[in-house]
C-alpha positions in Angstrom: -17.0 83.7 156.4 -18.3 87.4 155.7 -21.9 88.1 158.1 -24.8 87.8 155.3 -27.0 91.5 155.3 -30.5 91.1 155.3 -32.7 94.2 154.2 -36.1 94.3 154.6 -37.3 93.3 151.3 -35.8 89.8 152.2 -36.5 89.7 155.5 -40.2 90.4 154.5 -39.9 87.8 152.2 -38.4 84.9 154.6 -40.9 85.6 157.3 -43.7 86.1 154.3 -44.8 89.8 155.6 -44.7 93.0 153.4 -42.2 94.8 153.4 -44.2 97.6 155.5 -44.8 95.1 158.0 -41.3 94.7 158.7 -39.9 98.6 158.4 -42.8 99.1 161.1 -41.4 96.6 163.1 -38.5 97.5 163.1 -38.9 101.3 163.9 -40.7 99.4 167.4 -36.6 100.5 168.8 -37.2 103.9 168.2 -40.4 104.5 170.7 -40.1 107.0 173.1 -38.9 105.4 176.9 -43.1 106.1 178.3 -44.6 104.9 174.5 -41.8 101.4 174.5 -43.3 100.7 178.7 -46.7 101.2 177.6 -46.7 98.9 174.4 -44.6 96.1 176.4 -47.5 96.4 179.5 -50.3 96.3 176.9 -52.2 99.4 177.4 -50.8 100.3 173.8 -51.5 97.5 170.8 -49.0 96.8 167.9 -51.2 99.7 165.4 -51.3 102.3 168.0 -47.2 101.4 168.8 -47.0 101.7 164.6 -48.2 105.3 164.5 -46.2 106.7 167.3 -42.8 104.8 166.4 -43.0 106.1 162.7 -43.6 109.7 164.1 -40.0 111.5 164.9 -39.2 111.5 168.5 -39.8 114.8 169.2 -43.8 114.1 168.6 -44.4 111.1 170.1 -44.8 112.3 173.2 -47.6 114.0 171.7 -49.0 111.1 169.7 -48.6 108.8 173.2 -50.5 111.8 174.9 -53.9 111.6 172.7 -53.8 107.7 172.6 -55.8 107.5 175.7 -58.9 109.5 176.8 -60.2 110.0 180.4 -64.4 109.1 180.5 -66.5 111.1 183.1 -67.0 110.5 186.2 -63.5 108.7 185.8 -60.0 109.5 186.3 -58.6 106.1 184.8 -57.5 107.1 181.1 -58.9 103.9 178.1 -56.9 104.3 175.2 -58.7 105.2 172.0 -59.3 103.0 168.5 -56.3 102.8 166.6 -58.3 104.9 163.4 -59.0 107.5 165.9 -55.3 108.0 166.9 -54.8 107.6 163.0 -56.5 110.6 162.7 -55.7 112.3 165.1 -51.9 112.0 163.9 -52.7 112.7 160.5 -54.7 116.8 161.3 -52.7 117.8 164.0 -48.8 116.5 163.4 -48.7 115.7 159.9 -48.7 118.9 157.9 -50.0 118.8 153.7 -46.8 119.8 151.4 -48.7 120.2 148.5 -50.6 123.1 149.2 -47.2 124.7 151.2 -46.7 129.0 150.3 -42.6 127.5 150.0 -41.0 126.3 147.1 -40.1 122.4 148.2 -37.3 122.5 146.0 -36.1 125.8 147.4 -33.1 124.5 149.7 -31.6 128.3 151.0 -35.4 128.8 153.5 -33.6 127.2 156.5 -29.7 126.3 155.1 -30.3 123.5 158.0 -33.5 121.5 156.7 -32.4 121.7 153.1 -34.9 120.9 150.1 -38.4 118.9 151.4 -37.9 117.0 148.6 -35.0 115.2 150.0 -35.5 115.5 153.5 -36.6 112.0 154.8 -38.9 113.2 157.6 -41.8 113.2 155.1 -44.3 110.3 154.2 -42.9 110.0 150.4 -39.5 109.3 151.6 -40.6 106.1 153.0 -43.6 105.1 150.7 -43.1 101.7 152.4 -42.7 102.9 156.2 -46.3 105.3 155.4 -47.9 103.0 152.9 -51.4 104.3 154.0 -50.6 107.7 152.3 -49.7 106.8 149.1 -50.8 110.5 146.8 -50.7 112.1 150.1 -47.1 113.5 150.7 -47.1 115.0 154.3 -44.1 116.6 156.5 -43.7 114.9 160.0 -41.6 118.0 161.1 -44.4 120.9 162.4 -41.6 123.3 163.1 -39.8 122.8 160.3 -42.5 123.4 158.1 -43.6 126.7 160.3 -40.0 127.7 160.1 -39.8 127.7 156.3 -43.5 128.8 156.1 -41.7 132.7 158.3 -38.5 132.6 156.5 -40.8 132.6 153.8 -42.8 135.3 154.2 -40.2 137.3 155.5 -38.7 137.2 151.8 -41.4 138.0 150.9 -42.1 141.6 152.9 -38.0 142.1 152.7 -38.3 142.0 149.0 -41.4 144.2 148.8 -41.4 146.6 151.7 -44.4 148.1 150.4 -46.4 145.3 150.6 -48.9 145.7 153.7 -48.8 142.6 156.3 -52.1 141.7 157.1 -54.1 139.1 160.0 -57.1 137.0 159.3 -57.3 137.2 163.4 -60.0 139.8 165.1 -58.1 142.2 167.3 -55.9 145.3 168.1 -52.2 144.8 168.6 -50.0 148.1 168.5 -46.6 148.1 168.3 -46.4 145.7 165.2 -46.3 146.2 162.2 -49.4 143.4 161.3 -52.7 144.8 160.6 -55.7 142.6 162.3 -59.2 141.8 160.7 -60.5 144.6 162.4 -58.2 147.9 160.8 -58.8 146.8 157.2 -61.1 146.3 154.2 -60.9 143.6 151.8 -60.9 145.1 148.2 -62.7 141.5 146.2 -63.3 141.9 142.4 -67.0 142.2 141.3 -68.8 139.3 141.1 -71.0 138.3 139.1 -74.0 141.2 137.7 -71.5 143.3 139.9 -70.9 146.8 138.5 -67.0 147.4 138.6 -65.4 149.9 140.8 -64.7 153.0 139.4 -60.3 153.3 139.0 -60.7 156.2 141.3 -62.0 154.3 144.0 -59.6 151.2 143.7 -56.2 153.4 142.9 -57.0 155.4 146.6 -54.0 156.2 148.8 -54.5 154.2 151.1 -55.1 151.2 149.3 -52.3 148.8 148.9 -52.1 145.1 148.3 -51.6 142.8 151.3 -49.7 139.5 152.4 -51.7 137.4 155.0 -49.5 136.2 156.8 -51.2 134.9 159.8 -54.4 133.1 159.5 -55.7 130.0 157.0 -54.4 131.6 153.8 -51.1 132.6 154.0 -49.0 133.9 151.8 -52.4 134.9 149.5 -52.0 138.5 147.9 -55.0 141.0 148.4 -56.1 144.4 147.8 -56.9 146.1 151.3 -57.6 149.9 152.9 -56.8 150.2 155.9 -58.0 154.1 155.9 -61.2 154.3 158.5 -61.8 157.7 157.1 -62.3 156.0 153.5 -66.1 156.7 152.1 -65.7 154.3 149.5 -64.6 151.3 151.7 -65.6 151.6 154.8 -68.6 153.3 155.3 -70.5 150.4 154.3 -68.2 148.5 157.2 -69.0 150.7 159.4 -72.8 150.5 158.6 -72.3 147.0 158.9 -71.1 147.1 162.1 -73.8 149.5 163.6 -76.2 146.8 162.3 -74.4 143.9 163.6 -74.5 145.6 167.0 -78.5 146.3 166.8 -79.0 142.6 165.9 -76.3 141.6 169.0 -78.2 143.8 171.5 -81.9 142.9 170.1 -80.8 139.1 170.3 -79.6 139.6 174.1 -83.0 141.1 175.2 -84.2 137.8 173.4 -82.5 135.6 175.8 -83.4 138.2 178.6 -86.9 137.6 177.9 -86.8 133.9 177.5 -84.6 133.7 180.5 -87.4 135.5 182.9 -90.0 133.8 181.4 -89.1 129.9 181.9 -87.6 130.7 185.9 -91.4 132.2 186.2 -92.3 128.9 184.4 -89.8 126.9 186.7 -91.3 128.8 189.6 -94.9 127.5 189.0 -94.2 124.3 188.2 -92.3 123.4 191.7 -95.0 125.2 193.3 -98.0 123.0 192.6 -96.0 120.3 191.7 -97.5 117.0 194.5 -95.9 115.9 197.2 -96.3 112.4 196.2 -95.4 112.5 192.7 -97.3 109.6 190.0 -96.0 107.7 187.3 -96.4 110.7 184.5 -94.0 112.7 187.2 -91.7 109.9 186.8 -92.0 109.7 183.4 -91.3 113.4 183.0 -88.1 113.3 185.4 -87.2 110.2 183.4 -87.0 111.6 180.1 -85.8 115.5 181.0 -82.7 113.0 182.6 -82.6 111.5 179.4 -81.6 115.0 177.4 -78.5 115.2 179.7 -77.5 111.5 179.7 -74.0 110.9 178.7 -73.3 108.8 175.5 -71.9 106.4 177.4 -74.0 105.7 179.9 -77.4 106.1 177.1 -75.2 103.0 175.7 -75.1 101.0 179.1 -78.1 101.5 179.6 -79.1 100.1 176.2 -77.4 96.9 177.0 -79.1 96.8 180.3 -82.4 96.8 179.3 -81.2 94.9 176.4 -82.3 97.6 173.9 -80.3 96.9 170.8 -80.6 100.9 169.0 -76.6 100.2 167.3 -78.5 101.9 164.3 -79.7 105.0 166.6 -77.3 107.6 166.0 -79.7 110.7 166.7 -80.3 111.8 170.6 -83.6 112.7 169.4 -83.7 108.7 168.3 -82.7 107.5 171.4 -85.3 109.7 173.2 -88.0 107.8 171.1 -86.4 104.4 171.6 -86.1 104.9 175.9 -89.6 106.3 175.7 -91.2 104.0 174.2 -89.2 101.4 176.0 -90.2 103.0 179.6 -94.2 103.4 178.8 -94.0 99.3 178.2 -92.5 99.1 182.1 -94.7 98.5 185.6 -94.9 101.5 187.9 -92.6 99.6 190.2 -90.3 99.7 187.2 -90.6 103.1 186.5 -89.5 104.2 189.8 -86.1 101.9 189.4 -85.6 103.1 186.1 -85.5 106.6 187.5 -83.1 105.7 190.3 -81.0 103.4 187.9 -80.7 106.7 185.4 -79.5 108.7 189.1 -76.1 106.7 189.9 -75.6 104.7 186.5 -72.3 107.2 186.6 -71.4 105.8 189.4 -71.9 102.3 189.2 -69.5 101.8 185.9 -67.3 104.2 188.1 -63.8 102.5 187.7 -62.3 103.9 191.0 -63.2 103.4 194.7 -66.5 105.1 195.9 -65.8 107.9 198.5 -69.0 108.0 201.1 -70.5 110.9 200.2 -71.2 109.3 196.4 -75.2 109.1 196.0 -74.5 105.4 194.9 -72.7 104.6 198.3 -75.1 106.3 200.4 -78.4 104.4 198.3 -77.0 101.3 199.3 -77.0 102.1 203.0 -80.2 103.7 202.5 -81.9 100.7 200.9 -79.3 97.7 203.1 -80.1 99.5 206.3 -83.5 96.8 207.9 -87.1 98.8 208.8 -88.0 99.0 212.4 -90.7 96.1 212.0 -88.0 94.0 210.4 -85.6 93.4 213.3 -88.5 92.1 215.8 -90.1 90.6 213.4 -86.6 87.8 212.3 -86.2 87.0 216.0 -89.5 85.6 217.0 -89.2 83.0 214.5 -86.2 82.1 216.0 -87.8 82.5 219.3 -90.5 80.3 218.7 -88.1 77.3 217.4 -86.3 77.4 220.9 -89.5 77.3 222.4 -90.5 73.9 220.8 -87.0 72.7 220.9 -87.4 72.9 224.6 -91.0 71.4 224.6 -89.7 68.3 222.6 -87.1 67.6 225.6 -89.8 67.6 228.4 -91.7 65.4 226.8 -88.6 63.0 226.3 -87.8 63.6 229.8 -91.5 62.5 230.5 -91.4 59.4 228.5 -88.0 58.3 230.3 -89.1 58.2 233.9 
């Protein structure tokens, strides 16, 4: 009797799940070892594992690394939300095919890859597994995609040697055919209301058709002028560069003046700061500390003090919220809130704190009893012994 054969659709019908669910669970067997281990140890949820398993194994290690992040003050890594991982994969490991500069039907760009429309390493090949990419066909093999882009660009320049290869990046590279952004001017068509350029200005000896081979607009054809002595295209640019340099120097001078003024202001405040701080001083320090507080610690403070600021997103609103809360505290509570601000990072650390950590130092300092407290604690014990002894004598005398 032949063994029954099942496909994803029939299994999905039998277990009451969607075909995409079955496809996804079957892909778990393709997880790389580290990802499978993290999943079995419950460090990854099924949602995380599915996002990683859908990728080619060459990219799974990148996705696995992006699935965890470290928090400030801790070496432990925590898993990110599934939605955040999905967005990271979409932006970093999946390339849009719709906007590709090469022809997706062309199978001659890279002979080993063939045509994109027949490639299994794209979301449109398996719509059941990638049901969240219904109208967004993306390439899962960035190396193959980049190889096709490079092959297409090479073909364009070989077929038309007169094309000037330009880069959208600034800088200077020697001994390369690519002209960097600082070495050419793009000749753009006139905008609405502008007078069209004269033919003599456009068709200069130095003007040519260029193709972008580096940058955001790969494959774009543009008109460029690469002659630095051109009085038409480069003269306005030189003027703009000179103006930009002057503006930079003015901004640098303003920064230097602000730095000197602020340092002088700080020195003035420190020279007049009192030996004993008042409540107003404590609130000033709290406000300054809240400005540099980590986001996670702000949330922890809200939770510890039952400040429900779920709808507060702007940092300024957080400062206003805390300022109102602190204004209602007693003087002692304000001081303790200030200490809490200084130590909350250590208090929520998941690592063993060294003896030099501020929280450990504070614990030792506040736990150490004062000199007078030690003697005061011994006196009641001494009295108790005397009372006991006196009672014993009374009982002895009565017996006699």
